[in-house]
N, C-alpha and C positions, 0 to 999 in steps of 0.2 A: 504493500500500500504506500510505503514511503517513496518508492521510485515513481509511482504514478503522480504524486504531488510534485516531485522534482521535475519530472518530464514535462508536464503540462502547465506548470506554474507560470512561466514567462508568457505562454500563449493566452492564458486566462487574464493576466495583467494587461496584455495588449488589447484584448477584446473589451475589457472594462474601460481602458483608456480611450479607445475609439468611440465607445458608446457615450462616454462623458464628453468628449470633444464634439460629437455630433449633436448632443443636447444643448450645447452652448449657442449653436447657430439657429436662433429662433426667428430671425427676420425672414420674410418671404424672399424667394429668389429675385424678384423684380427689384427689391431694395438692395440685396447683397451685391448685385452686379452693377457696376458703374457703366455709363455709356462710354463708347470709344473716345469721343471728343467731349470731355467734361470740363468746360472752362471754370476757372476759379471765380468766386464771387468778387474778388478784388479786381479781376479783369473786366467783369461785366458792369460793375457799378458806374464806371465812367463812360462806357460805350454800349448802352443797352440796345440801341437800334442795330448795331453791328452783329449782336448775338441773338437777335429776335428769331425764334423758331428753333434754336439749338436745344438739344436734350441735355439735361443736367440732373445730377443727384447731389442734393445739398441737404444739410441737416444742422441741428443745433438745439437750443432750448427755446421753448415757447415763451414769448413775452406777452402776447395778447391774442384773444380769440374774439372775432366779430362776426356774428351771424347776420347774414343779409337775406334778402328775398330770394336771390338766385343761388345761394350757397353760403360758404364760410370762408372768411379771410383770416388766416393764421399768420401773425407777425412772429418771425423767428430770428433770434440772434445766432448767426452762423458760427459753427465751430468746426475744427478739423474732424474728418471722419476716419474711422478705422477701415481696414480692408473689407469688412462685411457691412459697412455703412452706419455703424453706431457712432454718434457724436462723442468726442472725447472731451470731457470736462476739463476746464482749466481757465487761465486768464487770457488766452489768446483768441479774441474775437476776430472773425473774418469780415464782419459787417452785418447788415440786417437784410432780410428779404421778406416778401409776403407770398404765402402759398395760398392760391385760390382753388377751392374744391367745390364741386356742384352739390355736395352732400351737406347735411346738417351735422355738425360736430358739437357734442355736448360740452359746454364750457367747464363744467365741474369735473369732467374726465380729462379733457385737453386743457389742463390748467397751467398756470405759470410755473416755469422751471422744469417741466417735463421734457425729456429728450424726444425729438421728433425728426424723422427723416422723410424727405419727399423725392420723388422722381417725376419729372415732367419737362415741359418746354417753357422757355423764356417768352413771356407774352408782352412785356413792355416794362414801364416804370410808373411808379406812383409817388408823388412828392408829399411827404408828411413832415411834421415838425417833431424833433426830439428836443424838448424844452422850447427854446426860441430858434434853434438851428434847423433850417430846411434840409431834409435828407431825401435823396432819390432812392426809394426802395425798388430793387428789381422784383418784378412780379412773375411768379411761376404758375403756369396752368398745370395743376397737379393731375397726374395719371395714376400714380401709386403713392401711398403714404404709409408710414408705420410709426406708431406711438410705442416707444420702448417701455418695458415694465419698470416700475419704480423700484429703486434699490432700497432695501430696508435700512433704516437709520441704525448705525452701530456706534456706540459710545466707547470710550476708553475703559469704562468700568466693566464691560462685558468680557474682558480678557484677564487671565492671570498674567503675572510677569513672565518674561521669557524663561527665567531660570526654573519656574515651576514645571515646565514641560520636559526638563532633563530627566531621563530615566534613572540617573544615579543621585537625584536630589534627595537629601535627607532633611526632613522637616523637624527642626528642633522643638517645635510646640506640639508635635504629634505624640500621643500616648494612647495605646489601645484601651486603657482603663479610665481615661478621662475624656469628657466631651470635647469635641473638636472646636476650639475657639481660635480662629486664625486672625492674626493682626492685620490681614490684608484688606483691601477695599471691597472684596466680594463677600 
């Protein structure tokens, strides 16, 4: 029986790893695959007419959702995307854009700071103000969109210190005859 475990152990780990990796790719294939010519938002902001009709895959975090009679306009702060299309959070904004869809999007679901990726065509520009500054938002006529799942909030208090995970760690306060009162934050 021991040779059976040794013989098939690496293959079992490989299968488990492949299943785990395939479970991470949750976005639909339309979102995971970028168009062949995918101009950056920084290129488009100054020359919207030049890129009108070009296919793009952009994403970021939602700033505002405005439901109109003909659909929904989602204002997005653009962020760099990973290879599979997920916006990468950070301090590097690429600009802002408006995603127009002909469907109703619930504002309580599509709320501020949710990650959002769209794929569609550049339809033009819309000038809006950010404070007192007029800003030309590129407008995307959305064909496919994906709202990324919210990540659970994790605080520092949910983890033990790194040294508590050491298999050779000896806890000086541990006694099998005394209740476990740890001086740690957990």
